[in-house]
DRENGU-397621 format. One record per residue (C-alpha): y, x, z. Coordinates in steps of 0.2 Angstrom, whole numbers, plus 5000, padded with zeros to 4 digits. Layout:
residues N
YXZ/...
//
This chain:
residues 110
540853135455/539953285463/541153415470/539753505479/539853655467/541653685471/541253725489/539653815486/539254005489/539454045470/541153965469/541754045485/541054215480/541954205463/543554155472/543454305484/543054425470/544454355459/545754375473/545154555477/545254605458/547054535457/547554635472/546554785468/547154795450/549054795455/548754905470/547855045460/549055035445/550755025452/550554995470/551454825469/551054645466/552354545458/552854485475/552954655482/554154705467/555354565473/555254635491/555454815484/553854875494/552454975487/550655025494/550255205491/549055335498/549755455512/550055585498/551155465489/549955425474/549255265469/547755215479/545955215473/544855065471/543855115487/545555115497/545954945489/544254875495/544454945513/546254885514/545754715507/544254685519/545154755534/546754655531/545654495531/544954555548/546754595554/547254415551/545754345558/545954415575/547554325577/548654445567/548354585580/547954705565/549654675559/550454695576/549654865578/551054935568/552254905582/551255005594/550855165585/551955315580/551655305561/552055115561/550455075551/549554915552/547654925556/547154905538/548355045532/547655155546/545855125541/546155135522/547255285523/548755195514/550455155519/551855035514/553455115508/555155035505/555955065488/557755095486/558754955478/559054985459/560855035454/561654935441/562055025425/563955055422/564754985407/565455115395/567355115394/568155095376/569555225374/
//
């Protein structure tokens, strides 16, 4: 069985583009992937709006770089006043924490 096609540049490019499209779709629509919904965090522009596809691309590419340099791009947030990671700073985005949803109250029968 020939598995060379599974590791070739066409496969790797398709995989890379698919992963970017996944994140880009969710980030530009609601600012959240399914996992981010569970953690109640959202990616948004500094003005509070959904990010653009260009911001998503810059964030995606620089997040790879942030991880590749031993996570220093992520640790960057511990040493700046705005608490932004390197890829947030470069893409002009921010991560915000969403409040916990309140449970609806049951109506009382009187």
